[in-house]
N, C-alpha and C positions, 0 to 999 in steps of 0.2 A: 457767394455770401450765405445762401441757405445751408450749404454743406457745413460751413464754419459754425453757423448759428445752432444747427442741430447737434453739433459736436460739443457745444458749450463754450466754444472759443469766441466769445462775443467781441473781443477787441479786434480779432482778425476779420470778423464779419463786418464790423463798422469800417475798418480800413478798406475792405473790398467794396463796400457800399459807396464810400467817397471816391474811390478810383473809378467805379462804374459811372458815378455822376460826373466826374471830371471828363471822361471820354465823350459824354453827351453834351457837356457844356452847361448843365443845369445842376442845381442843388438837389439833394435827395428829397423826394416828396414824402408826404404822409403815407402813401401806399407802399413806398420802399421800406419805410420804418415798420409798417404793419407786417410786411413779409418777414422782416428781421425778428420782430416780437413773436410772431406766430411760430416760427421755427425754433427760436431760442427757448420759448416756453415748453416746447416738446422735449428739450434736452433734460436728461436726468441730473445734469450738473448746473441747471439754471440758478443763478445767484440773484437773490432779491435786491441786494444793494446795487448790482449792475443794472437791473431793470429800472429801479428808481432813478438812478443816475441818468440813464438815457432818456427816460420819460420826462424828467425835470428839464433836461437840456432842450427837448422839443418844446416844452412850454415856454422856456425863456428865450430861445433863439430861433425857433421854428424848425421845420414846419409844424403848425399847430395840430394837435391830435384831432382826428375826426371820429365819427360815430364808430367806425370799424376798429379804430385804435382802442377806444375804451372797451368795446365788447371783447376784443382779443385779450386785453389785459385782465378784464374782469373774469372771464371764463378760465384763462390760464392760471391766474393767481389762485382762484378757487380750487382748481384741480390739484394744484401743488400744496394746498392746505394753508395758504397765507390768508386767513379769514379777515384779520383786521385790515390788511392792505386792500383786500377785495372790497370791503366796506368803503374805504377811502376813495377808491376808484369810482364806485357807484355814486357816491355823494358828489364827487367832482364832476362826473358825467352829467348829473342832473343840473348842477350849478352852471355848467357851460352850455345848457340848452339842449342836451341830448337826453333821450328817454331810454333808460334801462328796461329790458323786457320783464314782463311779469314772471316768466319762467326762471330767469336768472336770479331775480330778487327772492323768489320763493325758495329756490334751492339754497341760496345763501342764508335766508332766515332759518330754514330747517336745520342746516349744518350748525349755525350759531347756537340754536336751542339745544341740539343734541350734544354740543361740546361744552355747554354750561356757560356760554358767554351771554348772559341775560341782558346786561346793560347795552351791549352792542345789538342784541336782538330788538330791543326797544327802538334804537336808532333806525334800524332797517324797517321796522314796522311803521315808524313815523314817515320815512321816505316813501314807502308804499302808499300810505294814506294821502300824501301830497300828490301822488300820481293817480289817485282814485283807484288803486288796486286794493281789493278786499282779500286778505289772506284766507287760507283754508281753515276749516274747523279745527283739525288736530293742532295746528300751530297756535292759533289764538287761544284755544282752551288750555294748552300746555303752558303758555306764557301767563295766562290769568291765574292758573293753579299755582305756579311757582311764586308769583308776586303775593298772592293771598296767603300762602303757607309761610312765606318768609317775613311776614309782618308789613309788607307794602300793600296793604289792602286798599288804601285810598287810591294808590296808583292803579291797582287792578280795577277798582270801581270806576275811575275816570276813563280808563281805557275801554272798559265795557260799554259805557254810554257813548263814547266817541265812535266806536265801531257800529253801534246800533244806529246812530244818526247817519252813518254812511251806508246803511242798507244791510248790515250784518244781522242775520236772524239767529239769535242765540238758542242753545238748548240747555238741558239741565247740567251738562258738563261745563257750561260757560258760567252759570250763575251760582251753582251750589258751592264751589270753592269760595266765592265772594261772601255768601251767606255765613259759611263757617268762619271765614277770616274776620268778618265783622263781629261775630260773637266772641272771638278770641281777643281781638285787639281794639275794637271800638265800642263794644257793649251791646247787650241784647236789644236795647231800644232801637239802635241803628239797624240791626239785623231784622227786627220785626217790621220796621218801616219799609225796608227793601223787599221783604217777603210779601207784604200787603200790596206793594206796587207791582210786583210780578203777578200776583193773583188778579189784580185789577186789569192788567194788560193781557190776561188770558194765557200766560205761559204755563206750561205743565210743571207741576211741583210733585216730586216723588218722596219716598220715605226718607231719603237723605236730606232733603230740604227741611222736612219737619224735625228730623233728628238734630240738625244743626241748631234749631231754635231751642229744643230741649236741652242741648248741651249749654247753650248760652244762658238760659234761665237758671240752670243748676249751678253754673259757675258763680252766679251772682246771688245764690241762695233764694231764688224766687221759685219755691217749690209749687205754689199754687198756680203760677203761670205755666210751669212745666206740665202740670196735670191738665191744664186747659188745652195745651197743644195735643196731648194724648186724646182728649175728648174730641177735639177738632179732627184728628186723624180718623177716629172711629166714625164720626158723622159723615166724613167724606169718603169712607171706604178704603182708606189707606192703612194697611196693617203695619203696626210698629215692628221694627226688626229686633233681633237680639241685642244689637248695639244700642238701640233706643232705650230698651229696658235696662241694660247694664249701666248706662249713664245715670239713670234714676236710682238704681240699686246702690251704686257707689256713693252718690250724694247722701242717700239716707243712712248708709253705714258710716260715712265720715261724720255724720251728725248724731250718731248714737241711736238711730231709729231702726234697729235691726228687725224688730217685729214687722214694721211697715215694709221693710225691704222684702221679707218673706211674702208679704201680700202681693208685691210686684211679681214674685215668682209665680204665684197662683194666677195672677192676671195674665202673665205671659203664656202659661199653659192653657188658659181659657181661650185665648185667641189663636191657639195652634202653634205657638212659638216654643222654643226649647232653650233653656239656659245653656251656656257653654262653660268651659272650664274657668274662664276668666270670671264669669258671674259667680260661680261657686266659690272660687278663691277669695273674692271680695267679701262675701258673707262669712266664710270660714274665718278669715282674719278678724272681722268685726266681732264674731262670737268669742274668739279667743281673747281679744282685747277687753271684752266685757266680763271675762272670767267665766263664760258659759261653756266650759270645756266639754261636759257630757253631750251638749247639743252639737258641738263641733265634731265630736267623734261620730255621732249619729249621722251628721251631714256627710262625713267621709264615707260612711257605709252606703248612703244613698247615692253618692257620686259613683262608687264602685258598681252598684247595681245598675246604674244607667250607662255604664261603659266608659266613664271618665277615669283615666289613670291619674292619680295625684302626681303633681310635678313638684319641683323644688320649692315653689311658693306655697303649695298646700302644706308640705311637711314643715316648712319654716314657721308658718302660722301655728300649726298644731304644737310643735316643740315649744314655741314661745308661750302658748297657752298653758301647757303643762308646768313650765317653770314659773309662770305668774301665780298659779294656784298652789305651788309648793309640791306638786307631784313630780319631784325630781327624778325618781327612778324610772317613771314612764318616759320622761324626756330623754334620759340617757339611753334607755333601750331603743327608743325610736331613732335616735341619732346613730347609734351603733348599727342598727338595721340599714339605715341609709348609707353609711360609710362603707358597709360590706356589700352594697348593691351596685348596680350599673348606673344609678341615677347620678347625673351631674349636679353637684351642689355648689352654688357659687360662693365667693369669698364672704359676702355679707352674711349668709346663713351660717357658715362655719364660725365667723367671728361672734355671732350671737351666742353660739354654744360654748365656745372656748372662753369667752368673757365671763359667762355664767360659771364655768368650771373654776376659773381663777378666783371668782368672788366666793364661791361655795367652799373652796379649800383654803381660803386665806386664814 
């Protein structure tokens, strides 16, 4: 029977099993079926439909599966990559009074997460919590991050507190994604309430926690509140990052406050930070949109002095600036220079130029 099962000939294995049982005068036992499953699951030709058929027959006509049956099926199906079926076995095992091991469920949860089966991951997490199993940090944080970034921030928030009630001690990688998700999808007031609750409970908050609030306030046009967060960071000795400042710079530029954005540049350097190419490009575009092309050219020179090579977005902004103020020859020369260089220019940038050419030559 084991030989046939390992060879993938499950029908022959079953026939042999019944012949063996007939010689002894007894029906095949759960242990006999366990041996069949164990060996058949090692076959490279194992068929999921055949496994389900035999397992269903056991449930309907006996012998009933025991703890070993479930464990063999769970581990075998997992090894073969049948993740959905592994989840079903784990759930049925629990319903029938058997306890899947923490190690088996943890392996299954990790594989589900890595394979992108997030809804099934939540099912497995719920099963683990019913068994009083607390998943590991990486798995919990990965799932919370996915839910928060996908717009399911309420579900992430609920999961976070359920886990905390069960003894899970979170870290910044657990609650920072929720903070950012609340800012994006629920509003800065919700994020601020959660932020204050974390502070009250004594959890560590880092620069990303504060930056999430700055992002939320800027999204809603609450510049004063965003500045208050910067002040709070200064009071608590938490240095803002380049990203923190860039969020403010973008908000100011989007609202035509370019000079105030330059002030953020100075503030950044005062605190030992350094603008990056993204920061420069944001201001460069804002200057060009405001017809302040000479200042944009000077900014390009400063960028070059500080070792930042202009990219396609830098050139796109500057070309647009030249065309806006009627300095068409400079725009043409710059575009020709780019087209003859190794710089990759995307379709949008080329369309800006060619649309202008068509309009100018009409």
